[in-house]
N, CA and C atoms as an extended XYZ file, in Angstrom:
495
Properties=species:S:1:pos:R:3:atomname:S:1:resname:S:1:resid:I:1 pbc="F F F"
N        78.735       48.758      -38.358 N   MET     1
C        78.096       50.349      -38.128 CA  MET     1
C        76.860       50.711      -38.911 C   MET     1
N        76.119       51.326      -38.487 N   ALA     2
C        74.622       51.494      -39.258 CA  ALA     2
C        74.347       53.073      -39.007 C   ALA     2
N        74.158       54.060      -39.609 N   ILE     3
C        73.655       55.153      -39.534 CA  ILE     3
C        71.976       55.437      -39.744 C   ILE     3
N        71.590       56.109      -38.666 N   HIS     4
C        70.160       56.038      -38.774 CA  HIS     4
C        69.758       57.530      -39.507 C   HIS     4
N        68.744       57.629      -40.579 N   PRO     5
C        68.623       58.645      -41.070 CA  PRO     5
C        67.590       59.939      -40.203 C   PRO     5
N        67.926       60.950      -40.564 N   ASP     6
C        67.585       62.129      -39.645 CA  ASP     6
C        65.987       61.830      -39.649 C   ASP     6
N        65.269       62.249      -38.576 N   ASP     7
C        64.076       62.252      -38.119 CA  ASP     7
C        63.420       63.256      -37.434 C   ASP     7
N        62.732       64.189      -38.017 N   PRO     8
C        62.135       64.000      -39.378 CA  PRO     8
C        63.116       64.355      -40.536 C   PRO     8
N        62.657       64.224      -41.897 N   PRO     9
C        63.892       64.549      -42.942 CA  PRO     9
C        63.841       66.005      -43.180 C   PRO     9
N        63.436       66.696      -42.436 N   TRP    10
C        63.561       68.263      -42.748 CA  TRP    10
C        63.874       69.018      -41.578 C   TRP    10
N        64.462       70.281      -41.743 N   SER    11
C        65.010       70.996      -40.788 CA  SER    11
C        63.732       71.368      -39.739 C   SER    11
N        64.311       71.163      -38.492 N   ILE    12
C        63.543       71.343      -37.216 CA  ILE    12
C        64.219       72.149      -36.057 C   ILE    12
N        63.737       73.232      -35.490 N   PHE    13
C        64.327       74.146      -34.650 CA  PHE    13
C        65.709       74.709      -35.263 C   PHE    13
N        65.464       74.899      -36.593 N   GLY    14
C        66.901       75.448      -37.463 CA  GLY    14
C        67.937       74.515      -37.305 C   GLY    14
N        67.743       73.802      -37.091 N   LEU    15
C        68.915       72.058      -37.370 CA  LEU    15
C        68.534       71.943      -38.588 C   LEU    15
N        69.932       71.781      -39.230 N   PRO    16
C        69.882       71.367      -40.801 CA  PRO    16
C        69.767       69.569      -40.717 C   PRO    16
N        69.031       69.377      -41.642 N   ARG    17
C        69.282       67.641      -41.953 CA  ARG    17
C        70.264       67.202      -42.805 C   ARG    17
N        70.959       66.255      -42.797 N   ILE    18
C        71.945       65.751      -43.820 CA  ILE    18
C        71.798       64.302      -44.442 C   ILE    18
N        71.029       63.620      -43.731 N   ILE    19
C        70.618       62.071      -44.156 CA  ILE    19
C        69.090       61.907      -44.115 C   ILE    19
N        68.720       62.354      -45.565 N   THR    20
C        67.181       62.367      -45.667 CA  THR    20
C        66.607       61.906      -46.849 C   THR    20
N        67.556       61.472      -47.624 N   ASN    21
C        67.217       60.529      -48.964 CA  ASN    21
C        68.360       60.027      -49.747 C   ASN    21
N        67.808       59.268      -50.510 N   LYS    22
C        69.066       58.205      -51.610 CA  LYS    22
C        70.199       58.891      -51.665 C   LYS    22
N        69.861       60.135      -52.162 N   GLU    23
C        71.570       60.936      -52.614 CA  GLU    23
C        72.146       61.093      -51.452 C   GLU    23
N        71.656       61.459      -50.288 N   ASN    24
C        72.302       61.789      -49.123 CA  ASN    24
C        72.913       60.603      -48.545 C   ASN    24
N        72.247       59.391      -48.806 N   LEU    25
C        72.612       58.294      -48.423 CA  LEU    25
C        73.539       57.614      -48.943 C   LEU    25
N        73.466       57.894      -50.299 N   MET    26
C        74.981       57.269      -51.199 CA  MET    26
C        76.189       57.978      -50.876 C   MET    26
N        75.803       59.360      -50.566 N   ARG    27
C        77.106       60.498      -50.311 CA  ARG    27
C        77.755       59.896      -49.297 C   ARG    27
N        77.025       59.742      -48.388 N   PHE    28
C        77.310       59.207      -46.840 CA  PHE    28
C        78.167       58.092      -46.888 C   PHE    28
N        77.549       57.071      -47.455 N   LEU    29
C        78.156       55.452      -47.810 CA  LEU    29
C        79.436       55.549      -48.651 C   LEU    29
N        79.618       56.372      -49.483 N   ASN    30
C        80.805       56.566      -50.410 CA  ASN    30
C        82.101       57.443      -49.488 C   ASN    30
N        81.921       57.866      -48.455 N   ILE    31
C        83.009       58.562      -47.641 CA  ILE    31
C        83.807       57.273      -47.214 C   ILE    31
N        83.136       55.832      -46.730 N   ILE    32
C        84.036       54.868      -46.529 CA  ILE    32
C        83.357       53.839      -47.252 C   ILE    32
N        83.748       53.070      -48.355 N   ASP    33
C        82.910       52.233      -49.177 CA  ASP    33
C        83.229       51.002      -48.473 C   ASP    33
N        82.502       50.493      -47.647 N   SER    34
C        82.802       49.273      -46.849 CA  SER    34
C        81.468       48.427      -46.354 C   SER    34
N        81.208       47.563      -46.592 N   ALA    35
C        79.882       46.786      -45.919 CA  ALA    35
C        79.769       47.060      -44.708 C   ALA    35
N        81.089       47.306      -43.785 N   HIS    36
C        80.831       47.897      -42.190 CA  HIS    36
C        80.205       49.261      -42.059 C   HIS    36
N        80.154       50.038      -43.128 N   ASN    37
C        79.532       51.179      -43.255 CA  ASN    37
C        78.246       51.166      -43.655 C   ASN    37
N        77.240       51.002      -42.909 N   GLY    38
C        75.842       50.433      -43.671 CA  GLY    38
C        74.904       51.600      -43.044 C   GLY    38
N        73.499       51.104      -43.223 N   LEU    39
C        72.446       51.953      -42.854 CA  LEU    39
C        71.613       51.058      -41.927 C   LEU    39
N        70.931       52.056      -41.100 N   CYS    40
C        70.067       51.376      -40.351 CA  CYS    40
C        68.738       52.085      -41.257 C   CYS    40
N        68.263       51.221      -42.134 N   PHE    41
C        67.208       51.770      -42.745 CA  PHE    41
C        65.751       52.038      -42.189 C   PHE    41
N        65.533       53.070      -41.918 N   CYS    42
C        64.203       53.332      -41.007 CA  CYS    42
C        63.165       54.045      -42.108 C   CYS    42
N        62.070       53.103      -41.892 N   THR    43
C        60.989       53.206      -42.766 CA  THR    43
C        60.178       54.618      -42.592 C   THR    43
N        60.152       54.824      -41.026 N   GLY    44
C        59.372       56.032      -40.460 CA  GLY    44
C        59.916       57.298      -41.000 C   GLY    44
N        61.489       57.399      -40.614 N   SER    45
C        62.103       58.550      -40.918 CA  SER    45
C        62.275       58.885      -42.643 C   SER    45
N        62.597       58.074      -43.240 N   LEU    46
C        62.568       58.434      -44.738 CA  LEU    46
C        61.415       58.411      -45.340 C   LEU    46
N        60.414       57.496      -44.557 N   GLY    47
C        59.056       57.513      -45.216 CA  GLY    47
C        58.098       58.819      -44.977 C   GLY    47
N        58.743       59.676      -44.204 N   ALA    48
C        57.934       60.642      -43.691 CA  ALA    48
C        58.215       61.722      -44.993 C   ALA    48
N        59.134       61.638      -45.609 N   SER    49
C        58.975       62.434      -47.151 CA  SER    49
C        58.359       61.598      -48.161 C   SER    49
N        57.340       62.074      -48.969 N   ALA    50
C        56.846       61.191      -50.015 CA  ALA    50
C        57.574       61.157      -51.030 C   ALA    50
N        58.667       62.011      -51.069 N   LYS    51
C        59.331       61.899      -52.401 CA  LYS    51
C        60.484       60.761      -52.265 C   LYS    51
N        60.634       60.080      -51.184 N   ASN    52
C        61.532       58.869      -51.062 CA  ASN    52
C        60.568       57.387      -51.281 C   ASN    52
N        61.178       56.878      -52.484 N   ASP    53
C        60.750       55.453      -52.876 CA  ASP    53
C        61.146       54.548      -52.149 C   ASP    53
N        60.713       53.942      -50.936 N   LEU    54
C        61.436       53.287      -49.932 CA  LEU    54
C        61.684       52.059      -50.546 C   LEU    54
N        60.602       51.486      -51.377 N   PRO    55
C        61.039       49.946      -52.103 CA  PRO    55
C        62.299       49.982      -53.110 C   PRO    55
N        62.329       50.914      -53.962 N   GLU    56
C        63.526       51.448      -54.666 CA  GLU    56
C        64.893       51.387      -53.822 C   GLU    56
N        64.613       52.219      -52.791 N   MET    57
C        65.696       52.383      -52.199 CA  MET    57
C        66.372       51.122      -51.178 C   MET    57
N        65.300       50.215      -50.754 N   ILE    58
C        65.827       49.272      -50.245 CA  ILE    58
C        66.590       48.194      -51.136 C   ILE    58
N        65.887       47.938      -52.536 N   ARG    59
C        66.464       47.249      -53.473 CA  ARG    59
C        67.800       47.779      -53.771 C   ARG    59
N        67.962       49.123      -53.835 N   TYR    60
C        69.302       49.822      -54.418 CA  TYR    60
C        70.288       49.778      -53.191 C   TYR    60
N        70.008       49.827      -51.834 N   PHE    61
C        71.025       49.608      -51.000 CA  PHE    61
C        71.361       47.994      -50.638 C   PHE    61
N        70.381       47.485      -50.526 N   GLY    62
C        70.307       46.038      -50.309 CA  GLY    62
C        71.030       45.418      -51.049 C   GLY    62
N        70.780       45.457      -52.494 N   LYS    63
C        71.783       44.847      -53.462 CA  LYS    63
C        73.311       45.055      -53.150 C   LYS    63
N        73.629       46.332      -52.698 N   LYS    64
C        74.963       46.618      -52.594 CA  LYS    64
C        75.084       45.910      -51.050 C   LYS    64
N        74.268       45.590      -50.355 N   GLN    65
C        74.666       44.841      -48.931 CA  GLN    65
C        74.973       46.095      -47.884 C   GLN    65
N        74.079       47.197      -47.869 N   ARG    66
C        74.710       48.115      -47.300 CA  ARG    66
C        73.419       48.330      -46.134 C   ARG    66
N        72.319       47.512      -46.239 N   ILE    67
C        71.237       47.759      -45.199 CA  ILE    67
C        71.890       46.907      -43.906 C   ILE    67
N        72.281       47.353      -42.756 N   ASN    68
C        72.887       46.469      -41.780 CA  ASN    68
C        71.736       46.410      -40.694 C   ASN    68
N        70.747       46.957      -40.635 N   PHE    69
C        69.725       47.142      -39.467 CA  PHE    69
C        68.327       47.675      -40.318 C   PHE    69
N        67.149       47.236      -39.745 N   MET    70
C        65.880       47.681      -40.508 CA  MET    70
C        65.128       47.934      -39.359 C   MET    70
N        64.640       49.476      -39.222 N   HIS    71
C        63.364       49.796      -38.608 CA  HIS    71
C        62.114       50.039      -39.273 C   HIS    71
N        61.285       48.928      -39.068 N   ALA    72
C        60.033       49.006      -39.901 CA  ALA    72
C        59.140       49.582      -39.033 C   ALA    72
N        58.599       50.617      -39.629 N   ARG    73
C        57.397       51.185      -38.936 CA  ARG    73
C        56.671       52.272      -39.812 C   ARG    73
N        55.408       52.450      -39.566 N   ASN    74
C        54.219       52.985      -40.622 CA  ASN    74
C        54.320       54.566      -39.969 C   ASN    74
N        53.992       55.191      -40.750 N   ILE    75
C        53.472       56.762      -40.293 CA  ILE    75
C        52.507       57.145      -41.161 C   ILE    75
N        51.650       58.042      -40.860 N   LYS    76
C        50.580       58.646      -41.925 CA  LYS    76
C        51.065       59.896      -42.093 C   LYS    76
N        51.197       60.160      -43.268 N   ARG    77
C        51.699       61.788      -43.727 CA  ARG    77
C        50.398       62.430      -43.747 C   ARG    77
N        50.270       63.663      -42.920 N   THR    78
C        48.996       64.588      -43.078 CA  THR    78
C        49.382       65.870      -43.769 C   THR    78
N        50.385       66.034      -44.210 N   GLY    79
C        50.905       67.168      -44.774 CA  GLY    79
C        52.040       67.191      -45.552 C   GLY    79
N        52.803       68.274      -46.278 N   ASP    80
C        53.901       68.214      -46.437 CA  ASP    80
C        55.022       67.844      -45.824 C   ASP    80
N        55.016       68.484      -44.520 N   GLN    81
C        56.226       68.404      -43.509 CA  GLN    81
C        55.131       68.003      -42.434 C   GLN    81
N        54.194       67.114      -42.259 N   ASP    82
C        53.510       66.782      -41.049 CA  ASP    82
C        52.956       65.256      -41.155 C   ASP    82
N        53.508       64.700      -40.067 N   PHE    83
C        53.229       63.188      -40.066 CA  PHE    83
C        52.888       62.536      -38.536 C   PHE    83
N        52.059       61.508      -38.352 N   HIS    84
C        52.143       60.812      -37.124 CA  HIS    84
C        52.283       59.462      -37.011 C   HIS    84
N        52.675       58.952      -36.143 N   GLU    85
C        52.909       57.417      -35.927 CA  GLU    85
C        51.644       56.912      -36.334 C   GLU    85
N        51.642       55.604      -36.857 N   SER    86
C        50.371       54.680      -36.939 CA  SER    86
C        50.837       53.524      -36.732 C   SER    86
N        49.482       52.363      -36.759 N   ALA    87
C        50.004       51.199      -36.821 CA  ALA    87
C        50.799       50.588      -37.683 C   ALA    87
N        51.350       49.366      -37.569 N   HIS    88
C        52.138       48.886      -38.692 CA  HIS    88
C        51.347       48.719      -39.808 C   HIS    88
N        50.048       48.205      -39.835 N   MET    89
C        49.649       47.799      -41.086 CA  MET    89
C        49.455       48.813      -42.045 C   MET    89
N        49.683       48.471      -43.234 N   SER    90
C        49.591       49.279      -44.226 CA  SER    90
C        48.298       49.873      -44.590 C   SER    90
N        47.319       49.552      -44.280 N   ALA    91
C        46.050       50.381      -44.530 CA  ALA    91
C        46.060       51.369      -43.526 C   ALA    91
N        46.792       51.508      -42.283 N   TYR    92
C        46.507       52.551      -41.496 CA  TYR    92
C        47.764       53.602      -41.556 C   TYR    92
N        48.571       53.674      -42.433 N   GLY    93
C        49.793       54.485      -42.717 CA  GLY    93
C        49.846       55.042      -44.010 C   GLY    93
N        50.992       55.598      -44.370 N   SER    94
C        51.503       56.003      -45.787 CA  SER    94
C        52.243       55.233      -46.386 C   SER    94
N        52.689       54.333      -45.756 N   ILE    95
C        53.881       53.065      -46.310 CA  ILE    95
C        53.320       51.941      -46.473 C   ILE    95
N        53.381       51.409      -47.627 N   ASP    96
C        53.034       50.140      -47.806 CA  ASP    96
C        54.141       49.011      -47.208 C   ASP    96
N        53.918       48.322      -46.126 N   MET    97
C        54.832       47.433      -45.501 CA  MET    97
C        55.063       46.105      -46.378 C   MET    97
N        53.802       45.969      -46.952 N   TYR    98
C        54.182       44.632      -47.791 CA  TYR    98
C        55.231       44.713      -48.877 C   TYR    98
N        55.142       45.815      -49.349 N   GLU    99
C        56.209       46.199      -50.454 CA  GLU    99
C        57.574       46.398      -50.102 C   GLU    99
N        57.571       47.133      -48.711 N   ILE   100
C        58.902       47.200      -47.765 CA  ILE   100
C        59.418       45.465      -47.608 C   ILE   100
N        58.349       44.817      -47.022 N   MET   101
C        58.979       43.402      -47.045 CA  MET   101
C        59.191       42.794      -48.063 C   MET   101
N        58.559       42.725      -49.286 N   ASN   102
C        58.849       42.258      -50.544 CA  ASN   102
C        60.217       42.654      -51.221 C   ASN   102
N        60.551       44.100      -51.062 N   ALA   103
C        61.909       44.519      -51.221 CA  ALA   103
C        62.933       43.867      -50.429 C   ALA   103
N        62.891       43.510      -49.382 N   LEU   104
C        63.856       43.222      -48.301 CA  LEU   104
C        63.879       41.638      -49.129 C   LEU   104
N        62.893       41.022      -49.113 N   ALA   105
C        63.056       39.654      -49.767 CA  ALA   105
C        63.639       39.606      -51.035 C   ALA   105
N        63.440       40.499      -51.841 N   ASP   106
C        64.242       40.693      -53.213 CA  ASP   106
C        65.526       40.841      -52.972 C   ASP   106
N        66.127       41.391      -52.014 N   VAL   107
C        67.932       41.513      -52.034 CA  VAL   107
C        67.986       40.614      -50.805 C   VAL   107
N        67.696       39.359      -50.630 N   ASN   108
C        67.761       38.564      -49.524 CA  ASN   108
C        68.157       39.072      -48.344 C   ASN   108
N        67.615       40.011      -47.806 N   PHE   109
C        67.980       40.621      -46.377 CA  PHE   109
C        67.910       39.727      -45.228 C   PHE   109
N        69.019       39.606      -44.597 N   SER   110
C        68.899       38.605      -43.555 CA  SER   110
C        69.596       39.113      -42.157 C   SER   110
N        69.268       40.737      -42.179 N   GLY   111
C        69.616       41.331      -40.987 CA  GLY   111
C        68.520       41.313      -39.955 C   GLY   111
N        68.623       42.188      -38.957 N   PRO   112
C        67.655       42.273      -37.771 CA  PRO   112
C        66.528       43.283      -38.495 C   PRO   112
N        65.296       42.882      -38.057 N   ILE   113
C        64.284       44.079      -38.210 CA  ILE   113
C        63.675       44.207      -37.123 C   ILE   113
N        63.428       45.486      -36.790 N   ARG   114
C        62.835       45.759      -35.493 CA  ARG   114
C        61.323       46.535      -35.781 C   ARG   114
N        60.340       46.247      -35.283 N   PRO   115
C        59.203       46.735      -35.597 CA  PRO   115
C        58.975       48.216      -34.634 C   PRO   115
N        59.961       49.183      -35.171 N   ASP   116
C        60.281       50.499      -34.254 CA  ASP   116
C        58.951       51.045      -34.307 C   ASP   116
N        59.115       51.927      -33.188 N   HIS   117
C        57.775       52.859      -32.668 CA  HIS   117
C        56.730       52.199      -32.370 C   HIS   117
N        55.903       52.655      -31.640 N   GLY   118
C        54.518       51.872      -31.193 CA  GLY   118
C        53.570       52.908      -30.317 C   GLY   118
N        52.238       53.048      -30.709 N   ARG   119
C        51.335       54.140      -29.980 CA  ARG   119
C        51.212       53.164      -28.684 C   ARG   119
N        50.806       54.174      -27.786 N   MET   120
C        50.371       53.750      -26.556 CA  MET   120
C        48.668       53.198      -26.853 C   MET   120
N        48.528       52.078      -26.624 N   ILE   121
C        47.227       51.429      -27.088 CA  ILE   121
C        46.599       50.966      -25.558 C   ILE   121
N        45.310       50.494      -25.658 N   TRP   122
C        44.843       49.813      -24.691 CA  TRP   122
C        45.151       50.060      -23.159 C   TRP   122
N        45.125       51.411      -22.906 N   GLY   123
C        45.240       52.246      -21.656 CA  GLY   123
C        46.857       51.990      -21.306 C   GLY   123
N        47.752       51.558      -21.868 N   GLU   124
C        49.192       51.563      -21.651 CA  GLU   124
C        49.646       52.787      -21.293 C   GLU   124
N        50.715       52.932      -20.326 N   THR   125
C        51.451       54.169      -20.321 CA  THR   125
C        52.687       54.000      -20.350 C   THR   125
N        53.547       55.114      -20.797 N   GLY   126
C        54.850       54.721      -20.882 CA  GLY   126
C        55.376       55.950      -21.834 C   GLY   126
N        56.716       55.727      -22.399 N   LYS   127
C        57.247       56.694      -23.173 CA  LYS   127
C        56.820       56.794      -24.478 C   LYS   127
N        56.561       58.064      -24.750 N   PRO   128
C        55.643       57.981      -26.290 CA  PRO   128
C        56.715       57.385      -27.295 C   PRO   128
N        56.012       56.760      -28.222 N   GLY   129
C        56.597       56.262      -29.461 CA  GLY   129
C        57.247       54.807      -29.062 C   GLY   129
N        57.153       54.410      -27.741 N   TYR   130
C        57.551       52.789      -27.518 CA  TYR   130
C        56.700       52.249      -26.793 C   TYR   130
N        55.260       52.300      -27.336 N   GLY   131
C        54.413       51.410      -26.776 CA  GLY   131
C        54.585       50.057      -26.804 C   GLY   131
N        54.561       49.199      -25.779 N   LEU   132
C        54.975       47.735      -25.781 CA  LEU   132
C        53.910       46.945      -26.865 C   LEU   132
N        52.444       47.171      -26.479 N   TYR   133
C        51.635       46.376      -26.976 CA  TYR   133
C        51.591       46.546      -28.379 C   TYR   133
N        51.938       47.731      -28.872 N   ASP   134
C        51.662       48.194      -30.238 CA  ASP   134
C        52.869       48.002      -30.853 C   ASP   134
N        54.174       47.734      -30.301 N   ARG   135
C        55.298       46.945      -31.030 CA  ARG   135
C        55.129       45.637      -31.368 C   ARG   135
N        54.640       45.284      -30.185 N   ALA   136
C        54.176       43.609      -30.184 CA  ALA   136
C        53.427       43.175      -31.472 C   ALA   136
N        52.301       43.878      -31.535 N   LEU   137
C        51.551       43.888      -32.567 CA  LEU   137
C        52.200       43.790      -34.246 C   LEU   137
N        53.176       45.063      -33.894 N   GLY   138
C        53.832       45.165      -35.356 CA  GLY   138
C        54.981       44.100      -35.632 C   GLY   138
N        55.390       43.482      -34.625 N   ALA   139
C        56.316       42.451      -34.739 CA  ALA   139
C        55.793       41.078      -35.425 C   ALA   139
N        54.213       40.802      -34.842 N   VAL   140
C        53.769       39.869      -35.274 CA  VAL   140
C        53.140       40.113      -36.769 C   VAL   140
N        52.721       40.974      -37.010 N   TYR   141
C        52.166       41.632      -38.421 CA  TYR   141
C        53.253       41.480      -39.444 C   TYR   141
N        54.458       42.225      -38.920 N   LEU   142
C        55.739       42.159      -39.967 CA  LEU   142
C        56.298       40.572      -40.216 C   LEU   142
N        56.278       39.709      -39.192 N   GLY   143
C        56.491       38.323      -39.283 CA  GLY   143
C        55.285       37.657      -40.278 C   GLY   143
N        54.089       38.035      -40.212 N   GLY   144
C        53.280       37.503      -41.193 CA  GLY   144
C        53.564       37.715      -42.556 C   GLY   144
N        53.979       39.239      -42.537 N   LEU   145
C        54.129       39.684      -44.142 CA  LEU   145
C        55.348       38.954      -44.617 C   LEU   145
N        56.280       38.576      -43.662 N   TRP   146
C        57.650       37.896      -44.264 CA  TRP   146
C        57.303       36.824      -44.631 C   TRP   146
N        56.438       36.018      -43.850 N   GLU   147
C        56.267       34.305      -44.045 CA  GLU   147
C        55.391       34.546      -45.659 C   GLU   147
N        54.612       35.403      -45.632 N   ALA   148
C        53.844       35.597      -47.137 CA  ALA   148
C        54.585       35.755      -48.230 C   ALA   148
N        55.546       36.929      -47.990 N   VAL   149
C        56.529       36.882      -49.100 CA  VAL   149
C        57.604       35.734      -49.281 C   VAL   149
N        58.102       35.455      -48.445 N   GLN   150
C        58.792       34.121      -48.531 CA  GLN   150
C        57.950       32.987      -49.192 C   GLN   150
N        56.960       32.751      -48.906 N   LYS   151
C        56.064       31.686      -49.659 CA  LYS   151
C        55.677       32.154      -50.990 C   LYS   151
N        55.333       33.259      -51.101 N   LYS   152
C        55.288       33.595      -52.719 CA  LYS   152
C        56.466       33.337      -53.605 C   LYS   152
N        57.555       33.991      -52.990 N   ASN   153
C        58.778       33.598      -53.730 CA  ASN   153
C        59.197       32.230      -54.074 C   ASN   153
N        58.880       31.537      -53.099 N   ASN   154
C        58.963       29.936      -53.255 CA  ASN   154
C        58.274       29.551      -54.134 C   ASN   154
N        56.911       29.946      -54.118 N   SER   155
C        55.983       29.409      -55.411 CA  SER   155
C        56.397       29.670      -56.619 C   SER   155
N        56.721       31.272      -56.917 N   ILE   156
C        57.399       31.501      -58.098 CA  ILE   156
C        58.331       30.876      -58.402 C   ILE   156
N        59.397       30.366      -57.590 N   SER   157
C        60.646       29.766      -57.748 CA  SER   157
C        60.305       28.211      -58.415 C   SER   157
N        59.387       27.689      -57.679 N   LYS   158
C        58.966       26.551      -58.053 CA  LYS   158
C        57.938       26.414      -59.652 C   LYS   158
N        57.476       27.515      -59.877 N   ILE   159
C        56.979       27.439      -61.035 CA  ILE   159
C        57.886       27.823      -62.315 C   ILE   159
N        58.791       28.622      -62.045 N   LEU   160
C        59.758       28.908      -62.949 CA  LEU   160
C        60.867       27.710      -63.030 C   LEU   160
N        61.038       26.851      -62.269 N   THR   161
C        62.045       25.711      -62.192 CA  THR   161
C        61.086       24.701      -62.974 C   THR   161
N        59.857       24.507      -62.694 N   HIS   162
C        59.225       23.754      -63.284 CA  HIS   162
C        58.917       23.953      -64.941 C   HIS   162
N        58.824       25.070      -65.088 N   THR   163
C        58.481       25.714      -66.445 CA  THR   163
C        60.022       25.516      -67.306 C   THR   163
N        61.000       25.766      -66.988 N   GLU   164
C        62.254       25.478      -67.383 CA  GLU   164
C        62.800       24.075      -67.605 C   GLU   164
N        62.016       23.070      -66.948 N   ALA   165
C        62.340       21.373      -67.147 CA  ALA   165
C        61.755       21.141      -68.217 C   ALA   165
């Protein structure tokens, strides 16, 4: 089981939001303290609030093995409570996707990662937020970041091993 955070993390249409930050997630997970009661960690939903330190949250919940599923998407914050979907690359949004992947590697995350949401590009039509081309580009980008992070970590391990010898 994996709860998805509220999207967006602030009240809309008068409806309260309850899963919006680290403290809310901790409270929810402590109701049933089990690895089976985990998170669908969504960088877009949680990242819409600049108050959420996503890499720190990933390291915190990842070390406890409570991230069961990862939604990796980028958003561009344009105001205190305003944002829009952006391309997955860090340069196009407000979320540093390299740091997200780095944090996942730090906790040895091995679960599924979805390049969540995508814009309609190249004349594509469909359901808003689920552009096929943009999500495919996101999957390739995230795969490249993951490979870079893994190679960096392997290089550091080799240096440390060589230094200790």
